[in-house]
ZAVOVEX-960674 format. One line per field, with one value per residue (C-alpha): residue number from 0; x, y negated, z negated. Coordinates in steps of 0.05 Angstrom, whole numbers. Layout:
BEGIN
i: c(NUM; ...)
c1: c(X; ...)
c2: c(Y; ...)
c3: c(Z; ...)
***
This chain:
BEGIN
i: c(0; 1; 2; 3; 4; 5; 6; 7; 8; 9; 10; 11; 12; 13; 14; 15; 16; 17; 18; 19; 20; 21; 22; 23; 24; 25; 26; 27; 28; 29; 30; 31; 32; 33; 34; 35; 36; 37; 38; 39; 40; 41; 42; 43; 44; 45; 46; 47; 48; 49; 50; 51; 52; 53; 54; 55; 56; 57; 58; 59; 60; 61; 62; 63; 64; 65; 66; 67; 68; 69; 70; 71; 72; 73; 74; 75; 76; 77; 78; 79; 80; 81; 82; 83; 84; 85; 86; 87; 88; 89; 90; 91; 92; 93; 94; 95; 96; 97; 98; 99; 100; 101; 102; 103; 104; 105; 106; 107; 108; 109; 110; 111; 112; 113; 114; 115; 116; 117; 118; 119; 120; 121; 122; 123; 124; 125; 126; 127; 128; 129; 130; 131; 132; 133; 134; 135; 136; 137; 138; 139; 140; 141; 142; 143; 144; 145; 146; 147; 148; 149; 150; 151; 152; 153; 154; 155; 156; 157; 158; 159; 160; 161; 162; 163; 164; 165; 166; 167; 168; 169; 170; 171; 172; 173; 174; 175; 176; 177; 178; 179; 180; 181; 182; 183; 184; 185; 186; 187; 188)
c1: c(-220; -230; -159; -169; -232; -197; -138; -183; -221; -155; -129; -195; -191; -119; -137; -193; -148; -95; -145; -175; -109; -92; -152; -132; -119; -71; -102; -49; -51; -72; -20; -64; -116; -71; -55; -5; -14; 18; 13; 62; 55; 104; 130; 68; 26; -8; -6; 33; 13; 49; 42; 80; 64; 86; 49; 47; 39; -17; -74; -90; -165; -209; -284; -283; -246; -177; -125; -59; -28; 37; 47; 110; 121; 177; 209; 236; 165; 152; 116; 94; 86; 151; 212; 264; 227; 217; 292; 307; 258; 296; 362; 397; 363; 297; 282; 353; 324; 391; 404; 331; 291; 227; 177; 141; 85; 77; 21; 36; -35; -104; -165; -237; -259; -331; -339; -264; -199; -144; -80; -13; 49; 120; 127; 196; 216; 287; 315; 280; 226; 173; 112; 49; -26; -73; -147; -164; -232; -259; -284; -318; -316; -342; -328; -301; -326; -272; -294; -237; -256; -234; -231; -213; -183; -164; -129; -110; -59; -4; 69; 128; 182; 235; 217; 244; 307; 282; 298; 321; 289; 257; 245; 206; 169; 123; 147; 78; 62; -8; -10; -70; -70; -122; -115; -154; -133; -147; -159; -104; -61)
c2: c(592; 517; 509; 566; 533; 465; 497; 532; 467; 430; 485; 484; 409; 412; 467; 425; 365; 407; 438; 370; 342; 407; 397; 328; 330; 289; 240; 212; 138; 125; 74; 48; 29; 4; -69; -104; -180; -235; -310; -359; -434; -475; -541; -544; -562; -500; -425; -390; -318; -256; -181; -117; -76; -7; 20; 93; 137; 177; 177; 232; 241; 288; 291; 224; 190; 159; 196; 171; 122; 125; 68; 57; -5; -15; -81; -92; -93; -162; -207; -279; -293; -333; -292; -339; -338; -262; -252; -297; -258; -194; -226; -222; -289; -252; -178; -156; -99; -66; -55; -47; -18; 0; -33; 19; 27; 92; 98; 123; 116; 109; 91; 83; 11; -4; 12; 10; 28; -2; 25; 19; 36; 20; -33; -35; -95; -116; -58; -82; -39; -69; -37; -74; -62; -79; -73; -27; -23; 38; 9; 70; 144; 186; 227; 197; 220; 274; 306; 278; 258; 187; 144; 71; 28; -45; -90; -164; -184; -236; -225; -272; -262; -283; -221; -181; -221; -262; -334; -366; -434; -439; -513; -502; -436; -418; -365; -334; -290; -263; -192; -161; -87; -45; 27; 87; 156; 220; 284; 335; 291)
c3: c(-722; -716; -690; -639; -612; -608; -572; -522; -508; -498; -451; -412; -405; -382; -332; -305; -296; -263; -215; -199; -173; -138; -92; -66; 9; 51; 99; 147; 161; 233; 255; 311; 258; 202; 189; 144; 147; 106; 96; 66; 59; 101; 70; 25; 86; 113; 112; 166; 184; 206; 209; 213; 274; 248; 188; 166; 106; 74; 24; -25; -26; -66; -57; -19; -77; -73; -115; -86; -37; 1; 51; 93; 136; 187; 167; 237; 264; 233; 282; 277; 351; 353; 374; 343; 276; 280; 292; 232; 188; 207; 186; 118; 100; 93; 104; 123; 164; 179; 105; 83; 141; 103; 57; 16; -35; -74; -125; -195; -222; -191; -232; -208; -217; -199; -125; -114; -149; -191; -163; -198; -158; -139; -85; -52; -10; 8; -33; -97; -130; -176; -207; -188; -197; -140; -127; -69; -35; 1; 66; 96; 111; 169; 232; 296; 365; 367; 302; 259; 188; 173; 111; 104; 48; 43; -7; -13; -65; -78; -96; -109; -56; -107; -148; -89; -79; -19; -39; 26; 39; -30; -18; 47; 39; -19; -68; -67; -8; 4; 32; 66; 80; 115; 140; 164; 144; 183; 143; 153; 198)
***
């Protein structure tokens, strides 16, 4: 009898977990309100900044809580405000956008952490995939003037570019690159 009760409790718990994830809804990233920025130190003197102009993907959200992240960035959309430098960043020396057109992050685990989340996932840059864990903040939630439900998330974290096979100009550019991501998702889009 004790085993039967334990088995029923385990099945009920499993059923609850399964139902919980089944209710997560897709919220499409609004590319007009999504930002992927980066900074890298040039010759040990000062940070230089850039961005990617094309960011997409989706969030899985349940009851206003983040359950999953899928971000896709167009590598060719890199922009620093200097055409010659942008063209060089697109070349095989850096992002090699012809061979590796996308940068992606796909979550494998999301845990509530205070007011935010600890998100573990696979980051792919330059054809190399590494598992990383980042802190993600929920920045807001509400309806826009057209009745769309929106939710926002942001994260700042640092990676080593050499971990992703980008080693060109190691004597002039820092190995550490700071990434800043912010995006709004629209429910059902």
